[in-house]
Backbone as numpy.savetxt, mean C-alpha at the origin, in Angstrom:
# Nx Ny Nz CAx CAy CAz Cx Cy Cz
40.65 -35.24 -15.42 41.01 -34.10 -14.45 40.97 -32.86 -15.11
41.52 -32.75 -16.24 41.56 -31.37 -16.83 40.19 -30.80 -17.22
39.30 -31.80 -17.75 37.84 -31.33 -17.99 37.23 -31.00 -16.67
37.55 -31.77 -15.55 36.73 -31.44 -14.26 37.41 -30.04 -13.92
38.81 -29.51 -14.07 39.16 -28.53 -13.58 38.63 -27.40 -14.43
38.44 -27.34 -15.72 37.78 -26.51 -16.74 36.35 -26.23 -16.13
35.75 -27.46 -15.91 34.18 -27.26 -15.40 34.05 -26.32 -14.29
35.02 -26.68 -13.37 34.93 -25.86 -11.89 35.12 -24.40 -12.32
35.88 -24.34 -13.24 36.37 -22.70 -13.31 35.42 -22.11 -14.32
34.58 -22.79 -14.90 33.39 -22.37 -15.66 32.12 -21.82 -14.66
31.82 -22.88 -13.69 31.09 -22.58 -12.74 31.28 -21.32 -11.75
32.70 -21.55 -11.54 33.06 -20.31 -10.56 32.96 -18.94 -11.28
33.12 -19.07 -12.61 32.95 -17.68 -13.29 31.49 -17.32 -13.47
30.70 -18.21 -13.74 29.30 -17.97 -13.57 28.62 -17.40 -12.51
29.07 -18.21 -11.45 28.90 -17.78 -10.02 29.27 -16.31 -9.57
30.50 -15.82 -9.93 30.83 -14.64 -9.91 30.19 -13.61 -10.50
29.96 -13.76 -11.95 29.10 -13.01 -12.65 27.59 -12.88 -12.23
26.95 -13.89 -11.76 25.66 -13.70 -11.33 25.56 -12.86 -9.97
26.74 -13.27 -9.23 26.83 -12.34 -7.97 27.04 -10.72 -8.04
27.87 -10.61 -9.17 28.10 -9.13 -9.38 26.84 -8.52 -9.94
26.14 -9.21 -10.59 24.69 -8.59 -11.30 23.97 -8.46 -10.02
23.93 -9.37 -9.20 23.00 -9.02 -7.89 23.30 -7.93 -7.41
24.77 -7.81 -6.97 25.25 -6.69 -6.11 24.93 -5.38 -6.96
24.92 -5.36 -8.30 24.82 -4.33 -9.11 23.26 -3.77 -8.75
22.52 -4.61 -9.02 20.93 -4.36 -8.81 20.68 -3.95 -7.28
21.17 -4.48 -6.51 20.90 -4.10 -5.10 21.28 -2.66 -4.95
22.74 -2.24 -5.66 23.20 -0.94 -5.39 22.25 0.10 -6.19
21.79 -0.46 -7.41 20.94 0.29 -8.14 19.76 0.88 -7.34
18.95 -0.29 -6.59 18.02 0.01 -5.70 18.31 1.08 -4.70
19.35 0.79 -4.07 19.57 1.67 -2.85 19.90 3.05 -3.29
20.51 3.38 -4.29 21.05 4.56 -4.98 19.95 5.31 -5.68
18.63 4.58 -5.83 17.58 5.41 -6.66 17.04 6.49 -5.88
17.23 6.14 -4.57 16.57 7.39 -3.53 15.11 7.26 -3.39
14.56 6.17 -3.95 13.06 6.00 -3.60 12.78 5.15 -2.41
11.53 5.25 -1.90 11.27 4.52 -0.80 9.64 3.81 -1.05
9.39 2.92 -0.28 7.99 2.25 -0.55 7.19 2.57 0.73
5.83 2.62 0.43 4.73 2.74 1.63 3.61 1.83 0.90
3.05 1.12 1.97 1.86 0.50 1.76 0.56 0.66 2.51
-0.36 0.87 1.93 -1.63 1.28 2.85 -2.89 0.47 2.30
-3.73 0.19 3.20 -4.93 -0.33 2.97 -6.03 0.74 3.48
-6.84 1.02 2.69 -8.01 1.99 2.98 -9.44 1.64 2.30
-9.68 0.45 2.17 -10.85 0.14 1.64 -10.68 0.02 0.16
-11.45 0.42 -0.63 -11.45 0.38 -2.19 -10.00 0.87 -2.61
-9.50 0.01 -3.25 -7.95 0.71 -3.74 -8.15 1.65 -5.15
-9.55 1.46 -5.72 -9.63 2.60 -6.66 -9.46 4.04 -6.21
-10.15 4.16 -4.71 -10.24 5.62 -4.45 -8.86 5.95 -3.54
-8.12 5.09 -3.12 -6.79 5.37 -2.46 -5.84 5.53 -3.53
-5.91 4.91 -4.74 -4.83 5.24 -6.00 -5.18 6.52 -6.30
-6.11 7.10 -6.34 -6.66 8.35 -6.91 -5.94 9.43 -6.12
-6.20 9.25 -4.68 -5.78 10.07 -3.60 -4.11 10.45 -3.71
-3.45 9.25 -3.86 -1.94 9.14 -3.48 -1.40 9.59 -4.92
-2.13 9.21 -6.11 -1.41 9.73 -7.27 -1.29 11.23 -7.47
-2.12 11.91 -6.59 -2.11 13.52 -6.60 -1.03 14.06 -5.90
-0.30 13.17 -4.93 0.58 13.75 -4.02 1.89 14.11 -4.57
2.49 15.27 -4.45 3.71 15.49 -4.97 4.86 14.72 -4.43
5.70 14.14 -5.18 6.83 13.15 -4.72 6.33 11.67 -4.65
5.17 11.23 -5.12 4.72 10.05 -5.37 5.06 9.59 -6.69
5.83 8.62 -6.73 6.22 8.50 -8.25 5.28 7.38 -9.05
4.80 6.23 -8.25 3.96 5.34 -8.62 3.13 4.73 -7.65
1.90 4.38 -7.91 0.94 3.59 -7.23 0.38 2.37 -7.91
0.57 1.29 -7.12 -0.10 0.02 -7.75 -1.19 -0.45 -6.67
-2.29 -0.86 -7.45 -3.16 -1.65 -6.67 -3.09 -3.02 -6.64
-3.51 -3.61 -5.18 -3.03 -4.97 -5.10 -3.72 -5.64 -3.92
-3.12 -6.71 -3.66 -3.76 -7.54 -2.45 -2.53 -7.91 -1.63
-2.65 -7.68 -0.13 -1.59 -8.20 0.79 -2.04 -8.44 2.11
-1.24 -8.99 2.89 -1.57 -9.29 4.54 -2.29 -10.45 4.41
-2.49 -11.39 3.55 -3.23 -12.73 3.58 -2.30 -14.09 3.24
-2.98 -14.98 2.96 -2.25 -16.24 2.91 -1.95 -16.72 1.54
-2.68 -16.51 0.47 -2.96 -16.91 -0.77 -2.04 -15.96 -1.82
-0.94 -17.01 -2.38 -0.17 -16.09 -3.64 -0.92 -16.08 -4.76
-0.60 -14.84 -5.46 -1.33 -14.64 -6.64 -2.95 -14.65 -6.54
-3.52 -14.09 -5.58 -4.90 -14.33 -5.60 -5.63 -13.62 -6.72
-7.08 -13.87 -7.06 -7.59 -12.81 -7.94 -8.55 -12.13 -7.13
-9.17 -11.07 -7.94 -9.97 -10.10 -7.37 -11.36 -11.06 -6.51
-11.83 -11.95 -7.49 -12.87 -12.69 -6.82 -12.74 -13.48 -5.55
-11.31 -14.20 -5.40 -11.07 -14.86 -4.22 -10.94 -13.95 -3.09
-10.24 -12.74 -3.35 -10.12 -11.69 -2.20 -11.30 -11.23 -1.89
-12.64 -11.01 -2.71 -13.54 -10.57 -2.64 -14.47 -11.58 -1.71
-14.25 -12.71 -1.79 -14.76 -13.98 -1.27 -14.36 -13.75 0.38
-13.37 -13.23 0.58 -12.82 -13.12 2.05 -12.00 -14.14 2.73
-11.87 -15.19 1.94 -11.28 -16.36 2.61 -9.64 -16.28 2.49
-9.17 -15.33 1.62 -7.46 -15.46 1.58 -6.94 -14.66 2.57
-7.76 -13.81 3.27 -7.05 -12.95 4.29 -6.26 -11.76 3.80
-6.37 -11.49 2.58 -5.88 -10.34 2.13 -6.67 -9.15 2.20
-6.10 -7.91 2.23 -6.67 -6.64 2.03 -6.42 -6.03 0.69
-7.63 -5.11 0.29 -7.25 -4.43 -0.95 -6.35 -3.34 -0.46
-5.45 -3.27 -1.31 -4.40 -2.20 -0.75 -3.51 -1.30 -1.79
-2.93 -0.44 -1.62 -1.86 0.27 -2.45 -0.52 0.22 -2.13
0.63 0.12 -3.06 1.80 0.13 -2.54 2.30 1.36 -3.54
2.86 2.04 -2.78 3.52 3.25 -3.84 5.24 3.45 -3.67
5.66 4.04 -4.56 7.19 4.36 -4.48 7.07 5.89 -4.42
7.82 6.52 -3.56 7.80 8.00 -3.26 9.31 8.42 -3.13
9.49 9.65 -3.38 10.66 10.46 -3.34 10.83 11.09 -2.01
11.61 10.53 -0.90 11.40 11.10 0.40 12.25 12.54 0.37
12.93 13.10 -0.56 13.35 14.31 -0.83 12.32 15.36 -1.20
11.06 14.80 -1.72 10.13 15.55 -1.92 8.73 15.50 -1.30
8.73 14.44 -0.50 7.63 13.95 0.46 7.94 13.04 1.59
7.61 13.47 2.69 8.00 12.61 3.71 7.07 11.53 3.87
7.43 10.52 4.80 6.59 9.34 5.21 5.57 9.98 6.04
6.01 10.96 6.90 4.92 11.52 7.81 3.81 12.22 6.81
4.34 12.86 5.94 3.26 13.52 5.07 2.20 12.45 4.54
2.69 11.45 4.12 1.87 10.40 3.38 1.06 9.64 4.55
1.47 9.79 5.93 0.60 9.14 6.72 -0.65 10.16 6.94
-0.49 11.22 6.86 -1.38 12.46 7.11 -2.64 12.10 6.08
-2.04 11.86 4.74 -3.00 11.54 3.59 -3.76 10.54 3.88
-3.07 9.62 4.38 -3.77 8.30 4.50 -4.99 8.32 5.52
-4.52 8.97 6.73 -5.51 9.04 7.95 -6.62 9.84 7.35
-6.61 10.71 6.64 -7.55 11.66 6.10 -8.59 11.31 4.95
-8.16 9.95 4.74 -8.88 9.42 3.56 -9.51 7.97 3.88
-9.50 7.76 5.29 -9.96 6.58 5.56 -10.84 6.73 6.92
-11.99 6.02 7.40 -12.46 5.98 8.55 -11.90 4.80 9.43
-10.93 5.42 10.37 -10.00 4.37 11.22 -10.85 3.74 12.19
-12.11 3.92 12.35 -12.83 3.41 13.65 -13.75 2.34 13.25
-13.92 1.76 12.22 -14.58 0.81 11.66 -13.78 -0.45 11.42
-14.13 -1.58 11.90 -13.58 -2.86 11.53 -14.25 -3.51 10.54
-13.27 -3.98 9.57 -13.79 -4.70 8.44 -14.76 -4.05 7.55
-14.54 -2.88 7.38 -15.65 -2.01 6.76 -14.87 -0.71 6.30
-15.10 -0.19 5.15 -15.13 1.18 4.66 -16.13 1.76 3.82
-17.01 2.54 4.66 -18.07 3.12 3.80 -19.12 2.05 3.51
-19.48 1.95 2.03 -20.47 1.06 1.91 -19.96 -0.40 1.71
-18.55 -0.72 1.74 -17.88 -1.73 1.40 -17.56 -2.58 2.72
-18.01 -3.88 2.70 -17.91 -4.61 4.01 -17.17 -5.88 3.71
-16.33 -6.36 4.74 -15.61 -7.53 4.80 -14.22 -7.34 5.10
-13.41 -8.27 5.52 -12.13 -8.18 6.07 -11.26 -7.68 5.15
-11.69 -7.93 3.82 -10.76 -7.23 2.76 -10.65 -5.72 2.76
-11.47 -5.12 3.25 -11.80 -3.66 3.35 -11.54 -3.10 4.60
-10.61 -3.85 5.44 -10.07 -3.29 6.62 -8.84 -2.17 6.35
-8.81 -1.44 7.40 -7.76 -0.18 7.21 -6.46 -0.78 7.95
-5.42 -0.53 7.09 -4.07 -0.96 7.69 -2.99 -0.18 7.28
-1.87 -0.03 8.04 -0.60 0.59 7.31 0.41 -0.76 7.50
1.02 -1.11 6.33 2.07 -2.05 6.29 3.29 -1.39 6.22
4.14 -1.44 7.36 5.43 -0.82 7.58 6.46 -1.46 7.06
7.56 -0.67 6.09 8.48 -1.46 5.56 9.93 -1.55 6.44
9.91 -0.54 7.39 11.09 -0.95 8.37 10.74 -0.16 9.70
11.48 -0.24 10.65 11.12 0.22 12.01 11.06 1.54 12.10
11.50 2.41 11.22 11.30 3.81 11.39 9.86 3.97 10.67
9.64 3.61 9.82 7.97 3.61 9.40 6.92 3.18 10.61
7.54 2.27 11.12 6.57 1.54 12.31 6.79 2.73 13.40
7.54 3.36 13.71 7.61 4.16 14.76 6.83 5.39 14.48
6.89 5.95 13.11 6.12 7.04 12.60 4.50 6.76 12.69
4.37 5.60 12.16 2.71 5.42 12.15 2.08 5.12 13.72
2.96 4.64 14.53 2.33 4.51 15.73 2.32 5.87 16.31
3.22 6.64 16.18 3.30 7.87 16.75 2.37 8.90 16.09
2.00 8.66 14.84 0.89 9.54 14.35 -0.48 8.98 14.65
-0.75 7.64 15.06 -1.95 7.24 15.78 -2.19 7.75 16.87
-0.96 7.82 17.69 -1.15 8.26 19.17 -1.57 9.79 19.08
-1.07 10.49 18.34 -1.27 11.79 18.25 -2.88 12.12 17.59
-3.03 11.30 16.94 -4.48 11.20 16.65 -5.54 11.08 17.80
-5.23 9.96 18.45 -5.91 9.69 19.65 -6.05 10.59 20.77
-4.91 11.37 20.72 -4.93 12.49 22.01 -5.84 13.58 21.52
-6.24 13.80 20.31 -7.30 14.83 19.89 -8.70 14.47 20.32
-8.95 13.46 20.83 -10.33 12.94 21.14 -11.29 13.08 20.07
-10.78 13.13 18.85 -11.74 13.37 17.68 -12.87 12.48 17.58
-12.44 11.09 17.75 -13.60 9.96 17.46 -13.84 9.44 18.94
-15.48 9.11 18.90 -16.01 8.41 20.01 -15.60 6.96 20.25
-15.20 6.51 18.92 -14.99 5.29 18.83 -13.51 5.15 18.81
-12.64 3.79 19.18 -11.43 3.62 19.14 -10.88 3.36 17.60
-9.52 3.85 17.54 -8.99 3.51 16.11 -8.80 1.87 15.97
-9.15 1.53 15.30 -8.83 -0.05 14.84 -7.81 -0.36 13.61
-7.33 0.48 13.09 -6.56 0.35 11.97 -5.45 -0.52 12.41
-5.14 -1.56 11.46 -3.93 -2.22 11.87 -2.46 -1.87 11.46
-1.60 -2.09 12.21 -0.39 -1.55 11.92 0.52 -2.82 11.87
1.20 -3.45 10.81 1.68 -4.63 10.66 2.80 -4.55 9.65
3.79 -5.33 9.70 4.90 -5.55 8.65 4.51 -5.80 7.47
5.16 -5.17 6.40 4.75 -5.28 5.03 5.24 -6.58 4.67
4.58 -7.34 3.69 4.65 -8.55 3.01 4.36 -8.35 1.49
4.40 -9.50 0.77 4.42 -9.34 -0.50 3.03 -8.97 -0.96
3.05 -7.88 -1.81 1.79 -7.38 -2.39 1.63 -7.88 -3.94
0.57 -8.76 -4.15 0.14 -9.14 -5.48 -0.78 -8.32 -6.11
0.05 -7.61 -7.13 -0.80 -6.56 -8.08 -2.09 -7.06 -8.49
-3.09 -6.18 -8.58 -4.45 -6.57 -8.89 -4.46 -6.56 -10.47
-5.57 -7.15 -10.93 -5.63 -7.21 -12.37 -5.46 -5.86 -12.89
-5.02 -5.95 -14.35 -5.08 -4.62 -15.02 -6.10 -3.66 -14.94
-7.34 -4.13 -15.16 -8.54 -3.36 -15.45 -8.77 -2.58 -13.91
-8.09 -2.80 -12.82 -8.27 -2.12 -11.62 -7.13 -0.97 -11.49
-5.95 -1.11 -12.21 -5.02 0.05 -12.06 -5.66 0.93 -12.82
-5.43 2.28 -12.12 -5.80 3.66 -12.56 -7.26 3.59 -13.07
-8.10 2.71 -12.46 -9.52 2.60 -12.61 -10.27 4.12 -12.71
-9.97 4.85 -11.68 -10.55 6.17 -11.92 -10.47 7.05 -13.02
-9.35 6.78 -13.89 -8.79 7.32 -14.93 -9.62 6.64 -16.35
-9.42 5.43 -16.05 -10.05 4.57 -17.25 -11.59 4.67 -17.44
-12.20 4.84 -16.28 -13.66 4.69 -16.09 -14.18 5.71 -15.23
-14.03 7.02 -15.58 -14.18 7.82 -14.58 -15.84 8.34 -14.18
-16.60 8.01 -15.12 -18.22 8.04 -14.97 -18.65 7.13 -13.79
-18.33 5.76 -13.98 -18.51 4.61 -13.24 -17.91 4.80 -11.91
-16.67 5.26 -11.74 -15.97 5.55 -10.61 -16.50 6.60 -9.84
-16.89 7.46 -10.33 -17.56 8.86 -9.63 -18.90 8.50 -9.08
-19.64 7.70 -9.95 -21.13 7.03 -9.47 -20.78 6.12 -8.33
-19.97 5.39 -8.26 -19.49 4.61 -7.29 -19.01 5.18 -5.91
-18.20 6.20 -6.08 -17.72 6.97 -4.97 -18.65 7.70 -4.30
-19.68 8.19 -4.94 -20.79 9.13 -4.29 -21.57 8.21 -3.71
-21.99 7.29 -4.49 -23.12 6.39 -3.80 -22.63 5.59 -2.49
-21.55 5.24 -2.48 -20.67 4.72 -1.46 -20.67 5.45 -0.14
-20.82 6.69 -0.30 -20.88 7.85 0.92 -19.56 7.95 1.46
-18.27 7.79 0.64 -17.01 8.06 0.94 -16.91 9.55 1.63
-17.02 10.40 0.36 -16.75 11.82 0.69 -17.66 12.15 1.69
-18.82 11.99 1.84 -19.76 12.52 2.87 -19.12 12.20 4.23
-18.79 10.78 4.37 -18.31 10.36 5.72 -16.99 10.87 6.16
-16.23 10.98 5.01 -14.66 11.74 5.42 -14.96 12.99 5.83
-15.78 13.84 5.29 -16.16 15.35 5.75 -16.54 15.20 7.19
-17.63 14.29 7.42 -17.88 13.98 8.83 -16.89 14.00 10.03
-15.90 13.13 9.54 -14.82 12.70 10.34 -13.82 13.45 10.52
-13.37 14.26 9.31 -12.21 14.98 9.23 -12.31 16.78 8.79
-13.63 16.97 8.45 -13.73 18.27 7.95 -13.71 18.22 6.39
-13.68 19.41 5.82 -13.51 19.26 4.29 -12.10 18.81 3.83
-11.17 18.93 4.35 -9.82 18.59 4.00 -9.70 17.16 3.94
-9.24 16.54 2.90 -9.00 15.11 2.74 -7.50 14.73 2.35
-6.55 15.74 2.52 -5.34 15.30 2.03 -4.33 16.43 2.60
């Protein structure tokens, strides 16, 4: 009986310790003051470049989200059967940049009227989407889309998806900061893909 009692006390002690650590981690995340935003805008190399230049954005990670397979590879996503989109997830400081401002940057760096395609890249993995992390983000993105629609800027309807955020699986390391690691190859791709030209046609010369 004594050994049973001691074992029970040990298990309780471990449980309390783990619980305290978990609460401490949650409190740290809550008090960090940072928030998450997730966007799909075609090639994640290009989206990463755009958002890393925004003041108040702390980090940007390229990855895959919105699909069915856990931990997919680039090749699997490119084949189109995983359902994932190339996307970026960023951490930002709301005290320095608002989610509304991030939405402005997003819209002006995508063609929201083309389903399953962005510029030269074709396939469901290149769809545009905003993955909201809470109801306030959902409200803001729906409102921002409505505001754009009221301008009658486009002849075609906006087809950008607005869906709840789910797990984002980081892309392979060579994709992270690709535009910095391979600047010549990146610029060659971006120019030949027609991204800059199409964005200027859609939005004018301002893309951020």
